[in-house]
N, C-alpha and C positions, 0 to 999 in steps of 0.2 A: 503495503501502499502506501504512496506517496503520501508525503507530507510539504504543501507548502508555507514557506518557516513568517514567518512575523513582516517586515520589509517586505515579498515578496511581490506583494500586491503596488508598488508604491514603487517598484521598479514595472511591470506593469502596466504602470501610465502616463510613466515616464515614457518609454518601449513609444505606445501608439504617438504619444505626443513628440518624437520623432520623429518621428516614419512622415506625422501625419505637416510636418516644417521640410520633409526634402522631398525634394523636381519628384513629379512623373518625372521615373525610369521609360519610361518607351509609351509609345501613341498618344494619347485624344485623354483626359481625365475625364471620363463621365465618370463621377463616382467615386472613385480610383478601388475601386469594388475589385481592375482587374480584367482580362482578354476573357469572358464575359461576354460586358455588357458594350465592350466590343465588334462582338463578332453578334452577337443578337443586335444589335443597331444597322452593325450592315446586311445584317439576311433581310431583316424591313426592307430598307431603304431600294437592299432589288429586289422582290418584290415590289414594292410598289415603282418601282422605275422598270417590273418588267407588265408585271394590269399597263402602268399608264402607254408606252409603246405595246402593247396592245386596243389600242383605243383608242388612236392614238394608229395605227394602222389602217384597221380595220375603217371605215371610214360608213359603216354601217353596224356598226355598235352600238348605237346607242337604240335595234330595234333588237326583238331580244326575240323576238324568231326570228329572223336573219338570223340571224347570231344561233341557236341552238339548229339551225335546215345547215348549220352548216357542221357547227360542230359531228353532227349526224351521218354528214356525203362527208366525212373525211375519213369517220370513226370507218366504213362501212366500208371506205373504199380500204385502206387498214386492214385489217379485218379485213377484207374479202385478197390485199396481195398475200395475209400471209398463211393466209389456209395455200389456196392451190397455186401462189407462186407469182413474183411480178410478171408480170405482159410481156410472152418470153418476143418477136419486136421488135419492143422497146428492148429488150436486155439482150440479141441483136445487130437491134444498130450500135450501142454497146463500143461492143463485143468491134464490125466491120469501124467505128469511128477513137475511138479507147490511142493509137497514134497519136492522129491529129483535134485532141481536147488537146485544150487551156485554160490555164488561170493564169483569171486575165491580174492577178496583185500577184502572182509570182510571174516572175522572170530569170531565174533558176535556171542549174542544169536539172 
């Protein structure tokens, strides 16, 4: 069994006071609770950004029926390709053109 000395309480208070006075060693000072808070802020910011981009890209996003139909169509197409494989003609075209395809953002070898 561990026992605390009588002057340990004042030592703990002195340590906490010292830690609060020190500058933050890295990252943002979001409540000084560590990287968990920074990760949470980054995660929530990222989700908010993705929602903003999704609404900005699709002009018809204000129409709930159009969004639902587009979602169902995309899901139906994805499930169809997963169950039956991709379109054979599209695969053959990609195989034929594989040496001529280029990425406009990559100019290396």
